[in-house]
C-alpha positions in Angstrom: 48.2 172.9 149.3 46.6 169.9 151.0 42.9 169.2 151.1 42.9 170.1 154.8 44.5 173.5 154.0 41.9 174.1 151.1 39.0 173.2 153.5 40.3 175.5 156.2 40.4 178.4 153.7 36.9 177.6 152.5 35.7 177.5 156.2 37.1 181.0 156.8 35.2 182.4 153.8 32.0 180.4 154.9 32.0 181.8 158.4 32.2 185.3 157.0 29.4 184.7 154.4 27.1 183.2 157.1 27.8 185.8 159.7 27.0 188.6 157.2 23.4 187.3 156.8 22.8 186.0 160.3 20.1 188.0 162.1 18.8 189.7 158.9 15.3 188.1 159.2 15.8 185.4 156.6 15.2 182.5 159.1 11.4 182.7 158.8 11.2 182.1 155.1 13.7 179.3 155.4 11.8 177.8 158.3 8.6 177.8 156.2 10.3 175.9 153.4 11.8 173.5 155.9 8.4 172.8 157.4 7.0 172.2 153.9 9.9 169.9 153.0 9.5 167.8 156.2 5.8 167.5 155.8 6.4 165.2 152.9 7.9 162.7 155.4 5.0 162.7 157.9 5.9 161.4 161.4 9.3 159.9 160.3 11.8 160.1 163.1 13.6 163.4 162.7 16.9 164.8 164.0 17.5 168.4 164.0 20.1 170.4 165.9 20.1 173.3 168.4 21.9 176.1 166.7 25.3 177.3 167.8 27.2 180.4 166.7 25.5 181.9 163.6 23.7 178.7 162.4 20.2 179.1 161.0 17.6 178.1 163.5 15.5 174.9 162.8 14.0 174.6 166.3 10.6 176.1 165.6 10.2 173.6 162.8 11.5 170.7 165.0 8.9 171.7 167.7 6.1 171.3 165.2 7.2 167.9 163.8 4.5 165.1 164.4 6.9 162.4 165.1 9.8 161.8 167.4 12.5 164.4 167.3 16.2 164.0 168.4 19.3 166.1 168.5 22.9 165.1 167.9 25.2 164.3 170.7 29.0 164.0 170.3 30.2 160.8 172.1 33.9 161.2 171.4 36.3 162.4 168.7 36.3 160.3 165.5 33.0 158.8 166.3 29.6 159.1 164.6 27.0 161.3 166.3 24.4 159.7 168.7 20.9 161.1 168.8 18.8 161.7 171.9 15.1 162.5 172.0 14.3 166.2 172.4 11.1 168.3 173.0 10.9 172.0 173.6 10.5 171.1 177.2 13.5 168.8 177.5 16.0 169.9 180.2 19.3 170.7 178.4 22.9 170.7 179.6 26.1 172.0 178.0 27.6 169.5 175.5 30.9 169.7 173.5 31.6 172.7 171.2 29.0 174.8 172.9 26.0 172.8 171.8 23.2 172.1 174.3 22.2 168.4 174.6 19.4 166.6 176.6 20.1 166.2 180.2 18.8 162.6 180.0 20.0 160.7 177.0 17.1 158.6 175.5 18.5 157.2 172.2 16.7 157.4 169.0 17.5 156.7 165.4 16.5 159.3 162.7 15.3 158.5 159.3 15.3 162.2 158.4 18.3 164.4 159.4 18.4 168.3 159.3 22.1 169.0 158.7 23.8 172.3 159.8 26.8 173.5 157.8 29.1 176.3 156.9 28.8 176.1 153.2 27.2 173.9 150.5 27.4 173.6 146.7 25.1 172.7 143.8 26.4 169.1 143.9 24.9 168.6 147.3 28.1 168.6 149.3 28.5 170.5 152.5 31.3 171.9 154.5 31.1 171.5 158.2 33.4 172.4 161.1 35.9 169.8 160.2 35.2 167.1 162.8 33.7 164.7 160.3 30.8 164.0 162.7 28.0 164.2 160.1 30.0 162.4 157.4 30.6 159.4 159.7 27.0 159.7 160.9 25.3 159.7 157.5 27.5 156.9 156.3 26.4 154.8 159.3 22.7 155.7 159.0 22.7 155.0 155.3 24.3 151.6 155.8 21.5 150.7 158.2 18.6 151.8 155.9 17.0 154.6 154.1 17.7 158.1 155.5 17.2 161.5 154.0 19.6 164.3 154.9 18.5 167.9 154.2 20.9 170.7 154.7 19.6 173.9 156.3 21.4 177.1 155.5 21.2 180.6 154.1 21.6 181.1 150.4 24.7 183.2 151.2 26.3 180.0 152.3 26.5 178.5 148.8 30.0 178.2 147.3 30.7 177.4 143.7 32.4 174.1 144.7 33.0 172.9 148.3 36.3 171.0 148.6 35.6 167.4 149.2 37.5 164.1 149.9 36.6 160.5 149.8 34.9 160.7 153.4 32.5 163.5 152.5 28.8 162.4 152.4 26.5 164.3 150.0 23.2 165.8 151.1 19.8 164.7 149.6 18.6 168.2 149.5 19.2 171.7 150.8 16.6 174.1 152.3 17.3 177.9 152.3 15.2 181.0 152.3 14.7 180.4 148.6 13.2 176.9 149.0 14.1 173.3 148.6 16.6 172.0 146.2 17.0 168.2 145.8 20.1 166.5 144.6 20.9 163.3 142.8 
């Protein structure tokens, strides 16, 4: 079985696990832990995300961040993400894959990234949707200077071991309804 097939099977299981806990009231505890974790970084430029499907929602925490906040924008297949400034009042339009993006794209570069996912493991690796956007983006950001990548998920999204290949970028930490775990 190829790594792509192994990842596809892991994604199916992860979608099921995430869907089972979505909407069960666990967001509030996770959001409180995320806010506490981000407070350590003060007003550092932050990228969050506008949730799709059954992703855990970081928007209330993003709205309270004291520094600039951006959201990811897909500029094309096989490319790293761009980030555009966002506030709760920012007009949004439909972007690729069902994600909303700012109507006016004012670029920003985050030093702190909240990363969505399907699954994660105790080594700090995550499983995304398969486009490689966050892996390419984290590699590019890390090459340009210090950046902290914090995954945001439900505890139920943890797998014993997420399948990885040489392109997968590890997270610096993961925030769930149980708290913050740092890796490395």
